[in-house]
Every structure is written in structure tokens, then in C-alpha cells.
N, C-alpha and C positions, 0 to 999 in steps of 0.2 A: 500452542493453541490459545493461550490466555490473551495474547495480543490480538489474534484474529477475532476472537469472541468480542473483545472490547470494541474493536473497530466496527465489526458488523452490528453491534448494538447501537453505536452512534449513527451508522448509515441507515439502519432500519427505523430509527426514531426521528430521523431528519426529514423535514418537509421542505421541498424545493429541489432544485437541480444542482446547485453548486455547493460544495462542502470542502473545506480545507482542514486537513489533519496534519499537525506539525509533530515530528518525532525526531529522535536520535537517528542518525544514519543507519545503524544496524537494524533498528526496528523497521525502517522504511524498506531495507533490503529483504528482511524476512517477509514482510507483507507482500512486496512485489513478487517474490518467489512463489508464495502461496497462491496469490490471485492469478499469476501467469501459469500455474500448474507445473512449475519447475522444482526440482530437488534443490534444497538449500546448498549453495556452493559459494565459495569465496569469489569466484569469477563474476558473480553478480553484485559484489560490493560496490557501493557508490564511490567514485574516485574523488577524493578531496572533500571540500566543504561546499555547502550552498547548492546542493543538487536536489532535484525533484522529479517526480513522475506523476502521470495522470492515469486515471482509470474511469471507465464508464460507471456511474453510480448505480445503474440498474443491474448490469451484468457483472460488475466488479472486475472486468477484464482490463488489464493495463493497455492504454492507448499510446503511450510513449514511454521511453526509458529515461 
């Protein structure tokens, strides 16, 4: 939850529509699982390097994987 709280703090204090948060792949996977409402599982790991996902800044719902 520490990671989720940190990201939510950034999102809530951000003014504007676009925001980029760069993390280690495992952190990105944990965040995606949380915001998507999924249990944390290895099948959601990002394959390889250089991957990203997008979420709606208002709802925090992932829009792409």
C-alpha cells in the first residue's frame, strides 16, 4: 500500500490532465493490479523491458495494458 499511497499523493496534488510516473517494472505491475481491481499475480508481470500502461487520472482505471 505504500506504493499506492505515494502514487495517489502525486495524482491528487497534480494539476492538469497528463502525468507520467516512471517506475521499476514490478512497481508498475503492482499499481496496475491495484487500479484494475485484480489480485496480484505473476501473470500480470510486464514482459521484458520498456513497457507502459495508461490509466484515467480521475478514475485511476487502467485504459490499456
